[in-house]
C-alpha positions as CSV (number, residue, x, y, z in Angstrom):
1,M,9.2,121.8,138.4
2,A,5.8,121.7,140.1
3,T,4.5,124.2,142.6
4,V,2.4,123.3,145.6
5,T,0.3,126.0,147.3
6,F,-0.6,125.0,150.8
7,T,-3.6,126.8,152.2
8,S,-5.5,126.7,155.5
9,P,-8.0,129.0,157.2
10,E,-5.6,129.5,160.1
11,Y,-2.4,130.2,158.0
12,R,-1.5,132.4,155.1
13,D,-1.0,130.6,151.8
14,K,2.5,129.3,151.1
15,T,3.7,128.2,147.7
16,V,6.7,125.9,147.4
17,Y,8.6,124.2,144.6
18,A,8.6,120.4,144.4
19,V,10.7,118.0,142.5
20,A,8.1,116.4,140.2
21,G,8.1,112.7,139.8
22,S,10.7,111.9,142.4
23,H,8.6,108.9,143.4
24,T,9.6,109.6,147.1
25,Q,8.5,113.1,147.9
26,T,5.0,113.0,149.3
27,I,2.8,116.1,150.1
28,L,3.4,115.4,153.8
29,K,7.2,115.3,153.4
30,L,7.2,118.5,151.3
31,A,5.0,120.1,154.0
32,Q,7.4,119.0,156.8
33,E,10.5,120.3,154.9
34,N,8.8,123.7,154.6
35,K,7.4,123.9,158.1
36,I,3.8,123.7,157.0
37,P,1.7,122.3,159.9
38,I,-0.3,119.5,158.3
39,Q,-1.4,117.2,161.1
40,F,-0.3,113.6,160.9
41,E,0.2,110.5,163.2
42,C,1.3,107.3,161.4
43,E,2.8,108.6,158.1
44,D,1.8,105.3,156.5
45,G,-1.8,105.8,155.3
46,E,-3.4,103.9,158.2
47,C,-5.0,106.7,160.4
48,G,-6.4,109.4,158.1
49,T,-5.0,112.2,160.2
50,C,-3.3,113.9,157.2
51,L,-6.4,114.3,155.2
52,V,-6.1,117.1,152.6
53,K,-8.1,118.4,149.7
54,I,-6.1,118.8,146.4
55,T,-7.2,120.8,143.4
56,S,-5.4,121.5,140.2
57,L,-4.1,125.0,139.5
58,D,-3.1,124.3,135.9
59,N,-6.2,122.3,134.8
60,K,-4.2,119.1,134.2
61,E,-6.8,117.3,136.4
62,R,-4.4,114.6,137.6
63,M,-3.7,115.8,141.1
64,G,-1.2,113.4,142.4
65,G,-1.9,110.2,140.5
66,P,-4.1,107.2,141.5
67,L,-5.1,106.5,145.0
68,T,-3.3,103.8,146.9
69,E,-5.3,100.9,148.4
70,K,-4.7,102.3,151.8
71,E,-6.2,105.7,150.8
72,K,-9.2,104.1,149.3
73,K,-9.9,102.2,152.5
74,I,-9.4,105.1,154.8
75,L,-11.3,107.6,152.6
76,Q,-14.3,105.3,152.5
77,E,-14.2,104.8,156.3
78,M,-14.0,108.6,156.8
79,G,-17.0,109.1,154.4
80,K,-15.0,111.1,151.9
81,L,-15.3,108.6,149.1
82,S,-18.3,106.5,148.2
83,R,-18.3,103.3,146.3
84,E,-20.0,105.1,143.4
85,E,-17.3,107.8,143.4
86,M,-14.6,105.2,143.4
87,E,-16.2,103.4,140.4
88,Q,-16.5,106.8,138.6
89,M,-12.8,107.6,139.3
90,I,-11.8,104.3,137.6
91,V,-14.0,105.1,134.6
92,D,-12.8,108.7,134.2
93,D,-9.2,107.9,135.3
94,L,-9.3,110.9,137.7
95,P,-8.3,110.9,141.4
96,S,-10.5,112.0,144.3
97,L,-10.2,115.6,145.6
98,W,-9.7,114.1,149.1
99,R,-6.3,112.5,149.6
100,L,-3.9,111.5,152.4
101,A,-0.9,113.8,152.4
102,C,1.4,110.9,153.3
103,Q,0.4,108.9,150.2
104,V,0.3,111.5,147.5
105,I,3.5,111.7,145.4
106,V,4.0,115.2,143.8
107,R,3.7,115.1,140.0
108,D,4.6,117.6,137.3
109,E,1.6,119.9,138.0
110,D,0.7,122.9,140.0
111,I,-1.7,122.1,142.8
112,R,-3.4,123.6,145.8
113,V,-3.4,121.6,149.1
114,E,-6.1,122.6,151.6
115,Y,-5.4,121.2,155.1
């Protein structure tokens, strides 16, 4: 079972358990179920409102799996992901620290989500 620690400058850290690899439980859904106030609008990866920063707490360096095409587009538009960084992610097989909470599926890893 994975743990997800949500952190924000305005709220105290909250750690919750997540069912790893459910293929349906996104960071945003997990936050909603646990009353964690991550902002969102579309819930479909189109607006970028649910931007979060994800870091590994167990040094697995996977942090939610590969970016979706929607994430790549929005993160580039928001200036959070350059073309060079995207190419390096492909070479290193590592995801970006910046993600959209509505697109990230929880994996078997302990992570910190800054919102």
